[in-house]
Structures are given as C-alpha cells and as structure tokens.
C-alpha positions in Angstrom: 176.5 25.2 92.4 175.6 21.7 91.2 177.8 20.4 88.4 176.1 20.0 85.1 178.4 17.2 83.8 178.9 15.2 87.0 177.3 12.0 85.7 179.3 11.8 82.5 182.1 9.3 81.8 185.0 9.8 81.9 184.2 11.7 85.1 187.4 13.6 85.6 187.7 14.7 82.0 184.2 16.2 82.1 184.9 17.6 85.6 187.9 19.6 84.2 186.0 20.5 81.1 183.2 22.1 83.2 185.8 23.9 85.4 187.4 25.4 82.3 184.1 26.7 81.0 183.8 28.8 84.1 187.0 30.7 83.2 186.9 33.5 80.6 189.6 32.7 78.1 189.1 34.3 74.7 192.3 34.7 72.6 194.5 37.4 74.1 192.8 37.1 77.5 194.3 33.9 78.8 195.9 35.1 82.1 193.2 33.5 84.3 193.2 30.1 82.6 197.0 30.1 82.4 197.2 30.8 86.2 194.6 28.1 86.8 196.8 25.6 85.0 199.9 26.6 87.1 197.9 26.3 90.3 196.7 22.8 89.2 200.3 21.7 88.7 201.4 23.0 92.0 198.5 21.3 93.9 199.4 18.1 92.2 203.2 18.6 93.0 204.1 18.6 89.3 206.9 20.5 87.6 205.5 23.6 85.8 206.7 26.3 83.5 204.7 29.5 82.6 206.5 31.5 80.0 206.2 35.2 79.0 203.5 34.3 76.5 201.5 32.6 79.3 202.1 29.1 77.7 202.1 26.5 80.3 204.2 23.3 80.3 203.4 20.7 83.0 205.8 17.7 83.4 205.0 14.4 85.0 207.3 11.4 85.4 206.5 8.1 83.8 204.5 5.6 85.9 206.0 2.4 87.3 207.7 0.5 84.5 207.6 3.5 82.1 210.3 5.6 83.8 212.7 5.3 80.8 210.1 5.3 78.1 210.2 8.0 75.4 208.9 11.4 76.6 205.5 12.2 75.1 204.1 15.7 74.6 200.4 16.1 75.0 199.4 19.4 73.4 196.4 21.7 73.0 195.6 25.4 73.4 193.9 27.2 76.2 192.1 30.0 74.3 188.7 29.9 72.6 186.8 31.8 70.0 184.2 34.0 71.6 181.1 34.2 69.3 177.6 34.7 70.4 174.1 35.1 69.0 173.0 38.7 68.2 171.3 40.1 71.3 172.8 37.5 73.7 173.6 38.9 77.1 177.0 37.5 77.5 180.3 39.2 78.3 183.2 36.9 77.3 185.6 39.0 79.5 183.9 38.0 82.7 181.1 35.5 82.2 181.2 31.8 82.4 180.0 29.7 79.5 176.5 28.4 80.3 176.6 24.8 79.4 173.8 22.2 79.1 173.3 18.6 77.9 171.1 17.8 74.9 171.1 14.1 74.0 174.7 13.1 73.3 176.0 16.6 73.1 177.3 19.3 75.4 176.2 22.7 74.2 176.4 26.4 75.3 173.6 28.9 75.7 173.8 31.3 72.8 177.6 31.3 72.7 180.5 29.2 71.5 181.2 26.3 73.8 185.0 26.4 73.8 185.4 22.6 73.3 187.9 23.8 70.8 190.2 23.3 72.5 189.0 23.0 76.1 188.5 19.3 75.7 192.3 18.9 75.1 193.1 20.7 78.3 190.5 18.6 80.2 191.9 15.3 79.0 195.5 16.4 79.7 194.6 17.5 83.3 192.8 14.2 83.9 195.9 12.2 82.9 198.2 14.5 84.9 196.0 14.0 88.0 195.6 10.3 87.6 197.2 7.7 89.8 196.1 4.6 87.9 196.7 5.4 84.1 199.9 3.9 82.9 201.9 6.3 80.8 205.4 7.3 79.7 207.0 10.6 81.0 204.7 13.4 79.9 205.1 17.1 79.0 201.7 18.7 78.7 202.0 21.8 76.6 199.0 24.2 76.6 199.6 27.2 74.4 198.0 30.7 74.2 196.5 32.7 71.4 196.1 29.8 68.9 192.9 31.1 67.4 194.2 34.5 66.4 197.7 33.8 65.2 199.3 30.9 67.1 201.4 33.5 69.0 201.9 31.2 71.9 203.4 28.4 69.8 205.5 30.9 67.9 207.1 32.2 71.0 207.7 28.9 72.7 211.3 28.3 73.8 212.4 24.9 72.3 214.6 24.3 75.4 211.4 23.8 77.5 210.5 20.7 75.6 212.4 17.4 75.7 209.9 15.0 74.1 210.0 14.1 70.5 206.6 12.4 70.2 203.8 14.9 70.1 200.0 14.1 70.3 198.0 17.2 69.4 194.4 17.1 70.7 193.0 19.9 68.6 191.1 17.9 66.0 187.3 17.8 65.7 186.3 14.5 64.1 186.6 11.1 65.7 188.0 8.2 63.7 190.4 10.5 61.8 194.1 10.9 62.5 195.6 14.0 61.1 199.1 13.8 59.8 199.5 17.0 57.9 198.0 20.6 57.9 198.0 23.8 55.9 200.2 26.8 56.6 198.8 30.3 56.3 198.8 33.9 57.1 196.5 36.7 58.1 196.5 40.0 56.3 194.9 43.3 56.6 193.8 46.0 54.1 193.1 49.5 55.4 191.2 51.9 53.3 191.2 55.6 54.5 187.9 57.4 54.9 187.2 60.7 53.4 184.2 62.2 55.1 181.8 64.7 53.7 178.6 66.4 54.8 175.4 64.6 54.1 172.8 66.5 51.9 169.3 67.2 52.9 167.9 65.3 50.0 169.5 62.1 51.1 168.1 59.5 53.5 169.8 56.6 55.3 169.1 52.9 55.2 170.6 49.9 57.0 171.3 46.8 55.0 172.0 43.6 56.8 172.9 40.1 55.8 172.0 37.4 58.3 170.8 33.8 58.7 174.1 32.3 57.4 175.7 29.3 59.1 179.3 30.5 59.1 181.8 28.0 60.5 185.6 27.3 60.7 187.4 29.0 57.9 189.7 26.1 57.4 187.7 22.9 58.2 184.4 24.1 56.7 185.6 26.4 53.8 184.9 23.5 51.4 181.2 23.4 52.2 180.4 26.5 50.1 178.8 28.5 52.8 178.1 32.1 52.3 180.5 34.7 53.6 178.4 37.7 54.9 181.2 40.2 54.0 181.5 39.1 50.4 177.7 39.0 50.1 177.4 42.5 51.5 179.9 43.7 48.9 177.9 42.1 46.2 174.7 43.7 47.4 176.3 47.1 47.6 177.8 46.8 44.2 174.5 45.8 42.6 172.7 48.7 44.3 175.5 51.1 43.3 174.9 50.3 39.6 171.2 51.4 39.9 171.5 54.2 42.4 174.1 56.7 43.6 174.9 55.5 47.1 177.3 56.7 49.8 178.2 54.5 52.7 178.4 56.0 56.2 179.2 52.8 58.2 180.1 49.1 57.5 180.9 46.1 59.6 180.9 42.3 59.5 182.3 39.3 61.1 184.3 39.0 64.3 187.2 36.5 63.7 189.5 36.0 60.7 189.3 32.3 61.2 185.5 32.1 61.2 183.4 32.4 58.1 181.3 35.5 59.0 177.6 35.0 59.5 176.4 38.6 59.6 177.4 42.0 58.1 175.7 45.4 57.7 176.2 48.7 56.0 174.6 52.1 56.3 174.0 53.9 53.0 172.3 57.1 51.9 170.3 57.5 48.7 168.1 60.2 47.3 164.7 60.6 48.9 162.1 59.1 46.7 164.3 56.3 45.4 163.4 53.8 48.1 161.2 51.8 45.7 164.2 51.1 43.4 166.3 50.2 46.5 163.7 47.7 47.8 163.2 46.1 44.4 166.9 45.6 44.0 167.3 44.1 47.5 164.4 41.7 46.7 166.0 40.6 43.4 169.4 40.0 45.1 167.9 38.1 48.0 166.0 35.8 45.6 169.3 35.1 43.7 171.2 34.4 46.9 168.4 32.1 48.3 168.6 30.1 45.1 172.4 30.0 45.0 172.8 29.1 48.7 169.7 26.9 49.1 171.8 23.8 49.9 174.2 25.5 52.3 172.5 28.6 53.8 168.8 28.1 53.2 168.0 30.7 55.9 169.9 33.6 54.4 168.0 36.9 54.8 168.7 40.5 53.7 167.0 43.1 55.8 166.5 46.7 54.8 165.4 49.3 57.3 165.1 53.1 57.3 167.7 54.7 59.6 165.7 57.0 61.9 168.9 58.6 63.3 170.2 61.9 61.9 173.0 61.3 59.5 175.3 64.3 59.4 178.5 62.8 57.8 178.9 60.2 55.1 181.8 58.6 53.3 182.8 60.3 50.1 181.8 58.7 46.8 185.4 57.7 46.1 185.7 56.1 49.6 182.4 54.3 49.2 183.4 53.0 45.8 186.8 51.8 47.0 185.2 49.8 49.8 182.7 48.2 47.5 185.3 47.5 44.9 187.6 45.8 47.4 184.8 43.6 48.7 184.1 42.5 45.1 187.8 41.9 44.2 189.3 40.4 47.3 189.7 36.6 47.0 187.4 34.4 49.2 186.6 30.7 49.5 188.3 27.7 48.0 191.0 28.6 45.5 192.6 25.2 44.6 192.0 21.6 45.5 194.9 19.1 46.1 195.9 16.9 43.2 197.6 14.5 45.7 194.9 13.9 48.4 191.4 13.4 47.1 188.9 16.0 48.6 191.6 18.1 50.3 191.4 21.9 49.9 194.8 23.0 48.8 194.4 26.8 49.2 191.7 29.2 50.3 191.0 32.7 51.6 188.4 34.0 54.1 187.6 37.6 54.5 186.6 37.3 58.1 186.4 40.8 59.5 185.3 44.2 58.3 185.4 47.0 60.9 185.8 50.8 60.9 187.2 53.6 62.9 186.8 57.3 62.5 189.7 57.4 60.0 189.6 54.1 58.1 187.8 50.8 57.2 189.8 47.7 57.9 189.4 44.3 56.2 191.1 41.2 57.7 191.5 37.9 55.9 192.9 34.5 56.7 194.8 32.7 53.9 195.5 29.0 54.1 197.6 26.7 51.8 199.5 23.5 51.9 201.8 25.0 49.3 203.8 28.1 50.3 203.8 29.4 46.7 200.0 29.4 46.5 199.8 31.2 49.9 202.0 33.9 48.5 200.0 34.1 45.3 196.7 34.6 47.1 198.3 37.1 49.4 199.6 39.0 46.3 196.1 39.1 44.8 194.7 40.5 48.1 197.4 43.1 48.1 196.7 44.2 44.5 192.9 44.3 45.3 193.6 46.5 48.2 196.0 48.9 46.4 193.7 49.4 43.4 191.0 50.2 45.8 193.0 52.9 47.5 194.1 50.8 50.4 197.2 49.8 52.3 198.1 46.1 52.7 200.0 44.3 55.4 200.6 40.7 56.3 200.9 39.3 59.8 200.8 36.0 61.8 202.3 33.8 59.1 202.7 30.1 60.1 204.2 27.1 58.3 202.5 23.9 57.0 203.1 20.5 58.6 204.1 18.1 55.9 203.4 14.4 55.9 206.0 12.1 57.5 206.1 8.7 55.7 208.0 7.1 58.6 205.9 7.9 61.7 206.1 5.6 64.8 203.2 7.4 66.6 201.0 7.4 63.5 201.4 3.6 63.1 200.9 3.0 66.9 197.6 4.9 66.8 196.6 3.1 63.6 197.3 -0.4 65.1 195.7 0.5 68.4 192.5 1.8 66.8 192.3 -1.4 64.7 192.7 -3.5 67.9 190.0 -1.7 69.7 187.4 -1.2 67.0 188.2 -3.8 64.4 188.4 -1.2 61.6 191.0 1.2 60.2 191.3 4.8 61.4 191.3 7.3 58.6 194.7 9.0 57.9 194.1 12.5 56.6 195.5 15.9 56.1 193.5 19.0 57.0 193.0 22.4 55.4 193.4 24.3 58.6 196.3 25.6 60.6 197.5 23.4 63.5 200.3 24.4 65.8 202.0 21.2 64.6 203.4 23.2 61.7 205.2 25.5 64.1 206.4 22.7 66.2 207.8 20.9 63.2 209.7 24.1 62.4 211.1 24.3 66.0 211.7 20.5 66.4 212.6 19.0 63.0 212.7 15.4 64.5 209.3 15.7 66.2 207.0 12.8 65.4 203.4 14.1 65.5 199.7 13.3 65.0 196.5 15.1 65.8 193.2 13.7 67.0 190.1 14.7 68.9 186.4 13.8 69.5 183.5 14.8 67.4 182.7 18.5 67.5 180.2 20.3 65.4 179.8 24.0 64.6 183.1 25.2 66.2 183.6 28.9 66.1 179.8 29.5 66.1 177.1 29.5 68.8 176.0 26.1 67.4 179.2 24.5 68.7 178.6 21.2 70.4 180.8 18.3 71.7 179.8 14.7 71.5 179.8 13.0 74.9 180.2 9.4 73.6 182.9 10.4 71.1 184.9 12.1 73.9 184.8 8.8 75.9 186.0 6.8 72.9 188.8 9.3 72.1 189.8 9.2 75.8 190.0 5.4 75.7 192.1 5.4 72.5 194.5 8.0 73.9 195.1 6.3 77.2 195.5 2.9 75.4 198.2 4.4 73.1 200.0 5.9 76.1 200.0 2.5 77.8 201.8 1.0 74.7 204.6 3.6 74.5 207.5 1.9 76.3 
C-alpha cells in the first residue's frame, strides 16, 4: 500500500506517524502499539524496558561528544481517544485510522486522528533511529492509558528513569512552552433504576441533542461550548415542568476528558400531549441557538416518535433523580486564575452518561491548579449525587505540576526559539492534566517543559495536525538537544 505521507518533511517523523495510525491503540488497548515499540527498539539494537502497565522505555547513548551530557527524557503517550462521527463504519479495536492530507493538515476520515499523542511517539522514534542528529543520552518514555486516567505514568517505577531533564511532547500549540499544568480527578455518580410497567396510555419519544463542537475538556473548556449531557438535562427538566414524563433510557458522551457532542433520552408521555412536547422542544431549541450562537451555531434538538414497543420505564422517582442530578452537577469553568491572566483555574466536565439494566452512571472530569478547589468541586458533585439518590466515588486522581522559577530546560528552549525565529516563545500554564504532574511527584528534582505542534479539534473527529508546524517543532526540538552538553 502506498504511503500517504511519503513526501512530507521531516520524512522519518511522518513515516512513523503513518505507521502508528495503522495500529489500533485506544486507551486500555495498547498491547499492539506497546509491542511495536519494543520491536522497534530491538531492531535498532537499543536497550528497552516494557513494564507491567505496558509502558515502554527505550534508551540510547549520547552521540559522539555527548557521551557524558545530562540524560534527557523524551516523553509522550501511546494511547489515543477513539471518537467517530455517528454512523461511521469504523472499529477502533481493529481498524487503522484512515488518514488524508488537506492543505497544511493531516486529517482522519470520520474519526479522531490520534496526533494526540502519536506525533510525540513519531518524533521520538525518528530521533532514536537517527545516525546524524547530535543528542545527549536519551530515555524515551512512552506511557499507556494517559487519556483515561494516566494509569501508565502512575504505575511507572522511578528506578527505570535516570534522566532529570524531561521534555514532554504532548502539547497542541506551537510557539507555546508549557511550564505548569492542572491536577484533577475523575468521579462517578451511580443512580439506581427502579423499573415499572409502562401504561397503555403512554407513548415514547426520543430526544436528541446534536450539532455541538465538543473538544478537549481541559484545553477548550474556556471556549464556552455546549455540553450535550447538561443540555439534555435542561431539556428534560423543562419538559418535566409542563408534562409528566418518565425516562426509559438515557446516554451521552464517550470520554470524561472530552466535552460531549451528542446525548439522547427516551421518554414516555400521555398520548395526545405531543403538541405540548413539540412546542416546548421548539422553545428550548430557540433559546439554546441564541445562547450558543457564537460557540455552537449548529446545535440541534431532534424529537422522534419511538416506534418500538416500550414495556418498561424508569419510575417517576428514578426519572426525577436523573434529571435533578444533570441540573445540579457542576460543569464548565468554575474559577479563573488570579495569578496568570486568562488561565482557567478550576473546572468540571460531565463527559459520560450511560446506563445498565440496574443503574444510570454519570462520569465527570474535575481539573484544578489548586488542590483545595478540586476537592470543593468534587464535594459539590458528591452532594448533587447524594441528594439525587445516587452513590458517588472518586478515581484516577492526579497532581498538578507547579511552576519552577529556576528551570534550565525552559531557559534553553526560550533562548533557542529566539535564536531561530527572532521572537519570544510564550511561557504558559495549561488547564489540562499532563503526566508532568505525576513525574514531578515521582521525581522531585525533575526539570520539565512541554511542547508540541499545532493540533486542532483533538478528541473529536475534526482533529487535524499541521504539517508545517510539525516540521518547525521538530527543528526546535533537535536544535535544543544539540545544545545540551
């Protein structure tokens, strides 16, 4: 099969990026990509470690004249978020990502691209393979399960890593050097379902919210985009004030760290009340179109009669508990930083709603650069769950990465960028969880920065990677490595 990216520069970076897109690697399913990395190391006669979490560490000696230079850790993650357009015929467990070039961008057909963080892996492999790029001793650390809890970084044995300079390649905007990130946690509220028999005088309707942009729940939470799960709760609450409704199914979103783009619910109402329902949906849709006209101008609410026979429905108390929780649970930006202009300080994203035969489960991602605010938002979520008859639990907590005022690697990147481009690189903090927070916890004396090329629409099927930005980021990275002696 002919390579799609064969004419792009840097050629070996895009060669490996294309190879990676052929390997299914959603979070929790990284065995194939992990083994691929091990095979790569062995073919290139490099020292390699694959731990129980399937993290891979590949070590390469410094090039001539750099043998005794400080050891540098190049770091990224091997997993990707698997999101696709509704109706797309793609199985993330076995299918390759179908990539294509459009102008300056690499894109994927109806799915996420996986540039987050496949481009970090590709750059690292290209450096490891190279014979002519000067560099200090390297430890390339590629972790697993970053997107759903940073489990790989959490389980990393500190004894595997000797370097104390770490360059994280998991950022998404060129010209910005990240030097701090938020901590966070994921939590879950479970509301038990009490079922009852449906009555003959009731008929079912499917309500669906769609047309939202979604996006990364950290990096794009400040853009005010609609959250389909919260919007669905608002719709149901409004209808519930006008009509007696019972739910019989509900779902929305796919990842806690992605702002959900679609959600739907099945409700039953008394026959003959459809006119009231349609009118209320129309009023709410107009309100939402007005409110979100600058962020989600294509929002749409659809209402369709359910032609399937509905035998069982959620009890009224269960239905009200679900609606109440969606109304009460915190979502979106909660506080802005008073220290860094424009930085979101704390936020919450209700990313997933799904149900089983016994319960409805709500999963949220909470982020904060202050631990106390993280705990506060988590507490609000817990109370909202409990007053709605649910059970709350917290999981996958990860620490913040605080700013280091005396960073050698930050200053080196800053000076090198100025030398190359004649302008200053932006030094920023990010309201998203990076594995740097966990590494700082494991290695207190680790000096770290994070950078990456321009990516747009990560965690959505609109994800795309800038070709020219990738080349410039590569040039900056290799020039910095050349200067570490």
